C-alpha positions in Angstrom: -164.7 -120.3 129.9 -160.9 -120.0 129.5 -159.0 -120.3 126.3 -155.5 -119.7 124.9 -155.7 -116.2 123.2 -153.2 -114.4 121.1 -153.4 -110.7 121.9 -150.4 -109.9 119.7 -148.5 -112.1 117.2 -145.1 -113.3 118.4 -143.2 -116.1 120.0 -144.6 -118.8 122.3 -144.9 -116.1 125.0 -147.7 -114.5 122.9 -150.0 -117.4 124.0 -152.2 -116.2 126.9 -154.6 -118.3 129.0 -157.5 -115.9 129.5 -161.2 -115.8 130.3 -163.4 -115.5 127.2 -167.1 -115.7 126.3 -168.7 -119.1 126.4 -169.5 -120.5 122.9 -173.1 -121.5 122.0 -173.9 -124.1 119.4 -176.0 -123.0 116.4 -177.8 -124.9 113.7 -176.1 -128.2 113.0 -173.5 -127.8 115.7 -172.7 -129.4 119.1 -170.8 -128.0 122.1 -167.9 -130.1 123.3 -166.3 -129.9 126.8 -162.7 -130.2 125.8 -160.5 -132.7 127.7 -157.5 -132.5 125.4 -156.3 -130.8 122.2 -153.2 -131.3 120.1 -150.5 -129.0 118.7 -150.0 -128.6 114.9 -147.6 -126.6 112.8 -150.5 -124.5 111.7 -151.0 -123.3 115.3 -147.4 -122.0 115.3 -148.1 -120.1 112.1 -151.3 -118.6 113.6 -149.4 -117.5 116.7 -146.9 -115.8 114.5 -149.6 -113.9 112.6 -149.2 -115.8 109.3 -152.3 -118.1 109.3 -155.5 -116.5 110.3 -158.6 -118.6 111.1 -161.2 -118.9 108.3 -164.0 -116.3 108.5 -166.6 -117.2 111.1 -164.5 -119.7 113.0 -163.1 -119.5 116.5 -160.2 -117.0 116.9 -158.4 -119.4 119.2 -155.8 -121.9 118.0 -156.3 -125.6 118.0 -157.4 -127.7 115.0 -158.6 -130.8 116.9 -159.8 -131.9 120.3 -161.3 -134.7 122.3 -164.0 -134.3 125.0 -167.6 -134.8 125.8 -170.8 -133.4 124.2 -172.5 -131.0 126.6 -175.1 -129.3 124.4 -176.6 -130.0 121.0 -177.9 -127.3 118.6 -180.9 -127.5 116.3 -180.9 -129.9 113.4 -178.4 -132.3 114.9 -179.1 -136.1 115.1 -177.0 -139.1 115.9 -175.2 -137.5 119.0 -176.3 -137.3 122.6 -175.2 -135.2 125.6 -172.4 -137.1 127.3 -171.0 -138.8 124.2 -167.2 -139.1 124.2 -165.9 -137.7 120.9 -163.0 -136.3 119.1 -163.3 -133.6 116.4 -161.7 -131.9 113.5 -161.8 -128.1 114.0 -161.2 -124.9 112.1 -159.9 -123.4 115.4 -160.8 -123.2 119.1 -159.2 -126.5 120.4 -157.1 -124.6 122.9 -160.1 -123.9 125.1 -162.3 -125.4 127.8 -165.2 -125.6 125.3 -165.6 -125.5 121.6 -168.5 -125.5 119.1 -168.2 -128.1 116.4 -170.2 -128.8 113.2 -171.8 -132.2 113.7 -170.2 -133.5 110.5 -166.7 -133.1 112.0 -167.4 -135.2 115.1 -166.0 -138.7 115.5 -166.6 -141.2 118.3 -163.6 -142.2 120.3 -162.3 -145.3 118.6 -162.3 -148.6 120.5 -159.1 -149.2 122.5 -158.2 -145.5 122.6 -158.6 -143.4 125.7 -160.3 -140.0 125.6 -157.1 -137.9 126.0 -155.2 -139.8 123.4 -158.1 -139.5 120.9 -157.2 -135.8 120.6 -154.1 -136.9 118.6 -156.3 -138.4 115.8 -158.6 -136.1 113.9 -156.1 -133.9 112.1 -153.6 -136.5 111.2 -156.1 -139.1 110.1 -158.1 -136.6 108.0 -154.9 -135.2 106.4 -153.4 -138.5 105.6 -156.5 -140.2 104.4 -157.7 -137.3 102.2 -154.2 -136.7 100.6 -152.7 -140.2 100.3 -155.8 -142.2 99.6 -158.7 -140.0 98.4 -156.6 -137.7 96.2 -153.4 -139.7 95.4 -155.1 -143.1 95.4 -152.2 -145.1 97.0 -152.7 -148.7 96.0 -151.3 -152.0 97.4 -147.8 -152.7 96.1 -147.0 -149.1 95.4 -144.3 -147.1 97.2 -145.1 -144.1 99.4 -142.4 -141.6 100.4 -143.2 -139.6 103.5 -141.2 -136.6 104.5 -141.0 -136.0 108.2 -141.8 -139.7 108.9 -141.6 -139.2 112.7 -144.1 -136.4 112.9 -147.7 -136.9 113.8 -148.8 -137.0 110.2 -145.7 -139.1 109.3 -146.3 -141.8 111.9 -150.0 -142.1 110.9 -149.1 -142.2 107.2 -146.6 -145.1 107.7 -149.2 -147.2 109.5 -152.1 -146.6 107.1 -149.9 -147.2 104.1 -148.6 -150.5 105.5 -152.2 -151.5 106.4 -153.2 -151.3 102.8 -150.1 -153.2 101.6 -147.8 -150.4 100.3 -144.1 -150.1 100.7 -143.1 -147.0 102.8 -140.0 -144.8 102.6 -139.5 -142.1 105.1 -137.1 -139.2 105.7 -136.1 -138.0 109.2 -133.2 -136.2 110.7 -131.8 -138.7 113.3 -131.3 -142.4 113.9 -133.6 -142.3 116.8 -136.5 -141.0 114.6 -135.7 -143.4 111.8 -135.6 -146.4 114.2 -139.0 -145.4 115.5 -140.3 -145.2 111.9 -138.9 -148.7 111.3 -140.7 -150.0 114.3 -144.0 -148.7 112.8 -143.3 -150.6 109.6 -141.3 -148.2 107.4 -139.2 -150.1 104.8 -136.8 -147.5 103.5 -135.1 -145.2 106.0 -133.4 -142.0 104.7 -131.5 -139.6 107.0 -132.0 -136.3 105.1 -129.1 -134.7 107.0 -126.7 -137.3 105.6 -128.3 -138.8 102.5 -129.9 -137.5 99.2 -133.4 -138.7 99.3 -133.6 -138.6 95.5 -130.7 -141.0 95.1 -131.9 -143.2 98.0 -135.5 -143.6 96.8 -134.3 -144.5 93.3 -131.8 -147.0 94.6 -134.4 -148.6 96.8 -136.9 -148.9 94.0 -134.5 -150.1 91.3 -134.7 -146.7 89.6 -138.5 -146.6 89.5 -139.1 -143.9 92.1 -142.0 -143.3 94.5 -145.6 -143.7 93.3 -146.9 -141.2 95.9 -145.0 -138.6 97.9 -146.5 -136.9 101.0 -144.6 -133.6 101.4 -144.6 -131.1 104.3 -141.7 -129.0 103.0 -143.1 -127.3 99.9 -140.7 -125.1 97.8 -137.4 -126.5 99.1 -138.3 -130.0 98.0 -140.4 -129.3 94.9 -137.9 -130.1 92.2 -136.3 -133.0 94.0 -139.7 -134.5 94.8 -140.6 -134.4 91.1 -137.3 -136.1 90.3 -138.2 -138.8 92.8 -141.6 -139.6 91.4 -142.2 -142.8 89.4 -144.0 -142.8 86.1 -147.6 -141.7 86.8 -146.5 -140.6 90.3 -148.5 -138.3 92.5 -147.0 -135.6 94.7 -149.2 -134.3 97.5 -148.0 -131.1 99.1 -149.4 -130.4 102.6 -147.0 -127.9 104.1 -144.5 -125.1 103.4 -141.9 -125.5 106.1 -139.3 -125.2 103.3 -140.8 -122.0 101.7 -143.6 -121.0 99.4 -142.0 -120.4 96.0 -140.3 -123.1 94.0 -139.4 -123.9 90.4 -141.2 -126.7 88.7 -139.6 -128.5 85.7 -142.7 -129.1 83.5 -140.7 -131.3 81.1 -139.9 -133.7 83.9 -143.5 -133.7 85.0 -144.7 -134.3 81.4 -142.2 -137.1 80.8 -143.4 -138.9 84.0 -147.1 -138.2 83.3 -147.1 -137.1 87.0 -149.4 -135.0 89.1 -148.8 -132.3 91.7 -151.5 -131.4 94.2 -151.5 -129.0 97.1 -154.2 -129.0 99.8 -155.0 -127.6 103.2 -157.7 -128.9 105.5 -158.6 -125.9 107.7 -160.2 -123.7 105.1 -162.3 -126.3 103.3 -166.1 -125.9 103.4 -167.9 -127.8 106.2 -169.4 -130.2 103.6 -166.0 -131.2 102.3 -164.7 -131.7 105.8 -167.7 -133.9 106.7 -167.0 -136.1 103.6 -163.4 -136.6 104.7 -164.4 -137.3 108.3 -167.0 -139.8 107.2 -164.3 -141.6 105.1 -161.9 -141.6 108.0 -164.6 -143.1 110.3 -165.3 -145.8 107.6 -161.8 -146.8 106.7 -159.5 -145.7 109.6 -161.5 -146.2 112.7 -161.8 -150.0 112.2 -158.0 -150.2 111.9 -157.7 -148.4 115.1 -160.2 -150.6 116.8 -158.4 -153.7 115.6 -155.0 -152.4 116.8 -153.5 -152.3 113.4 -153.0 -148.5 113.7 -152.4 -146.5 116.8 -152.0 -142.8 117.7 -148.4 -141.8 118.6 -148.1 -139.3 121.5 -144.8 -137.9 122.5 -146.0 -136.0 125.6 -148.8 -134.2 127.3 -148.6 -130.6 128.6 -151.2 -128.6 130.5 -153.3 -126.5 128.2 -152.6 -123.3 130.1 -148.9 -123.8 129.4 -149.4 -124.1 125.6 -146.3 -122.0 125.1 -144.2 -124.9 126.4 -145.8 -127.2 123.8 -145.1 -124.7 121.0 -141.4 -124.7 122.0 -141.3 -128.5 121.8 -142.6 -128.4 118.2 -140.2 -125.6 117.3 -137.3 -127.7 118.6 -138.5 -130.7 116.5 -137.2 -133.2 119.0 -140.6 -134.9 119.4 -141.9 -138.0 117.8 -145.6 -138.1 117.0 -148.1 -135.7 118.6 -147.8 -133.2 121.5 -151.1 -133.0 123.4 -152.6 -130.2 125.6 -154.6 -131.5 128.5 -156.9 -129.6 130.9 
């Protein structure tokens, strides 16, 4: 088969479409013929040499895919050859075929085509596990989403609104904020022109956000804690703003608040399977009913993955960028 390889770390030009050995499913695994994959920030870090795949996983980038089951390993039940699926991966999505633990497979939701389904596994698993399973967002609470127009942001807005929460977002342009508003965001903050700490307090009569979903990390740590409501929960899922920040413990204690930080890729297969099962139970019906939809900015041929990486680095996109075969 062919896959995007990274012979040497570097810029987008480091991505090389090359012939590689065919994968073979083992115990509890299925082989998927990939129709589409999606680009995530983690893929850019892997390309740059900063985010190696977990031991034993595919060396190729790509944390999600959609396609058709073409082979089934021993010990797998509930799936058949020919099933149209999407999958959460530890790597290997930028390829013609990928082996997937059966617990990380999802059927293509009703009303979603096979290519578009590639936009779903990573964002739904990330948002549901962090905002709902860990941070326990409840109806009537306020969620602040940084990067509201990203793939994760657009999904977080829709899921939070679906459960009856108020949603605040940050984004860097009117176009992006307008799109967030169309998805249901209630509080729109242009981080280039406004202080989100002041804006979220103003919009909540001084209370602050009950849950914050943060992709920035160190740069926003102190300001995020300032923005939390009493008993607020900060979920850190990225480090675009650096890895080392200063935390005011007194503020955290006074607010009786919590800070969590998670990544999805390195979790054990059993934990991923639990998250995927929760996504199938809670999110897939919302997709089937049309209450939530995947947001795709554009599709790019998989062999030209370098172009897709440049799009993400420019940050001009809204929603997901897909790679198609």
